C-alpha positions in Angstrom: 16.7 -18.4 -1.1 17.3 -19.3 -4.6 15.3 -17.4 -7.5 13.1 -20.5 -8.3 11.6 -19.9 -4.9 12.3 -15.5 -5.6 10.2 -16.1 -8.6 7.3 -17.6 -7.2 6.8 -15.2 -4.1 7.2 -12.4 -6.5 4.3 -13.5 -8.6 2.4 -13.5 -5.6 3.1 -10.4 -4.5 2.3 -9.3 -8.2 -1.4 -10.7 -7.6 -1.6 -9.1 -4.2 -0.9 -5.5 -5.6 -3.5 -5.9 -8.2 -6.1 -7.3 -6.5 -6.2 -8.0 -2.7 -4.5 -4.9 -1.7 -7.4 -2.5 -3.6 -10.3 -3.8 -0.8 -7.8 -3.1 2.2 -7.9 0.6 0.7 -10.1 3.2 1.9 -12.1 4.5 -0.7 -10.8 8.0 -1.3 -7.1 6.6 -1.7 -8.5 3.8 -4.1 -7.6 5.9 -7.1 -4.8 8.0 -5.7 -2.1 5.1 -4.3 -0.8 3.2 -7.0 1.2 -0.2 -5.3 4.4 -0.8 -6.7 5.5 -3.9 -4.2 6.9 -5.7 -7.4 9.5 -3.0 -8.5 10.7 -3.1 -4.3 11.7 -6.6 -5.3 13.6 -5.8 -8.5 14.8 -3.1 -6.4 15.9 -5.4 -3.6 17.5 -7.8 -6.2 19.9 -5.0 -7.9 21.3 -3.7 -4.3 21.7 -7.3 -3.6 21.7 -9.9 -6.6 23.3 -7.1 -9.3 21.7 -5.2 -12.4 21.9 -8.5 -15.1 19.3 -9.8 -12.5 17.4 -6.8 -11.5 17.2 -6.0 -15.1 15.7 -9.1 -16.7 13.2 -8.9 -13.5 11.8 -5.6 -14.5 11.6 -6.5 -18.0 9.5 -9.6 -17.3 7.6 -7.8 -14.3 7.2 -4.7 -16.2 5.7 -6.5 -18.7 3.2 -8.4 -17.2 2.0 -5.4 -15.8 2.0 -3.8 -19.2 0.1 -6.8 -20.6 -2.4 -7.4 -17.0 -3.1 -4.1 -15.6 -2.0 -0.9 -18.1 -2.9 -1.7 -21.7 -3.1 1.7 -23.5 1.0 1.1 -24.1 2.6 -2.2 -24.0 6.3 -2.2 -22.6 6.3 0.9 -21.2 6.7 -0.2 -17.4 8.5 -3.0 -18.6 11.3 -0.5 -20.5 10.4 1.7 -17.3 11.4 -1.1 -14.5 13.9 -2.5 -16.0 15.9 0.9 -16.9 15.0 1.6 -12.8 16.3 -1.5 -12.0 19.7 -1.7 -13.9 20.3 1.9 -12.8 20.1 1.3 -9.5 22.4 -1.7 -10.2 25.1 0.4 -11.6 25.0 2.9 -9.0 25.7 0.8 -5.9 27.2 -2.9 -7.8 30.5 -2.3 -5.4 29.1 -0.6 -2.4 27.6 -2.6 1.0 24.5 -1.4 1.2 22.8 -0.7 5.2 18.7 0.1 5.6 19.3 4.1 4.9 21.1 3.5 1.4 18.6 0.7 0.6 15.6 3.0 1.8 16.9 6.0 -0.1 17.5 4.3 -3.6 14.0 2.1 -3.1 12.5 5.3 -2.6 15.0 7.7 -5.1 14.4 4.5 -8.0 10.6 4.4 -7.3 10.8 8.4 -7.9 12.3 7.7 -11.5 10.2 5.3 -12.4 6.7 6.8 -11.6 8.2 10.3 -13.5 9.5 8.2 -16.6 5.5 6.4 -16.8 4.9 10.0 -16.6 6.7 11.6 -19.4 6.0 8.4 -22.0 2.6 9.1 -21.0 2.6 12.6 -21.9 4.7 12.0 -24.5 2.3 10.4 -26.2 -1.0 12.4 -24.9 -2.5 9.6 -22.7 -2.5 12.3 -19.6 -3.1 15.9 -19.9 -2.2 16.4 -16.5 0.8 18.7 -15.1 3.6 17.1 -13.4 2.8 18.9 -10.4 -0.8 17.0 -10.7 0.2 13.9 -11.1 3.4 14.9 -8.0 0.6 15.2 -5.5 -2.0 13.3 -6.5 -0.2 9.7 -6.9 3.6 9.8 -6.6 4.3 10.8 -3.4 1.2 8.9 -1.5 2.3 5.8 -3.5 5.9 6.5 -2.2 4.3 6.3 0.8 2.9 3.2 0.5 6.4 2.0 -0.8 8.6 3.0 2.1 6.4 1.3 4.0 6.2 -1.8 2.5 9.7 -1.5 1.8 10.4 -1.4 5.5 8.0 -4.5 6.7 9.9 -6.6 3.7 13.3 -5.0 4.3 15.0 -7.9 6.6 13.0 -11.0 4.8 14.4 -9.4 1.4 17.6 -8.9 2.1 18.1 -12.5 4.0 16.1 -13.9 0.6 18.8 -12.0 -2.3 21.6 -12.2 0.2 21.2 -15.8 0.7 20.9 -16.7 -3.1 24.4 -14.2 -3.6 26.0 -16.3 -0.6 24.9 -19.7 -2.5 26.5 -18.5 -6.1 29.8 -17.2 -4.5 30.5 -20.2 -2.9 30.1 -22.7 -5.6 31.8 -20.1 -8.1 35.0 -20.9 -5.3 34.4 -24.5 -5.5 
């Protein structure tokens, strides 16, 4: 699938993670679980399309998140999502990604993303909670949610992103 089709899918996922998703959650988990489904797509792009595509998607969808959902500091999520997408793509640049490797990298990258956002907020004194509290209160529950989402979407996302890479490679050969 081409990037012209993946971007509208990511926009749809972006709107679902901020609106419909919270209606489906039980009331006691609404303030604890933060979905990062677009981050999962950015990380799939870094695994199967390369780090440059991931950094562009991360910067653009992170900025969209900053503007629409989080208004405290513009650019924190954009920077974090772009950085994590780039670093994931850089680490797995030449390696073939299996299901277990993809799950591990997405979970570690999500943990790094949440940690970077937390510490930026901590530096600018927007949060006064300890890192241990943030880890137990919302980072780990969000990681489990991210794991479930990645398991559900792994096969279609891999086909979409690998399909665009194969088509691009075939065009370059001709």
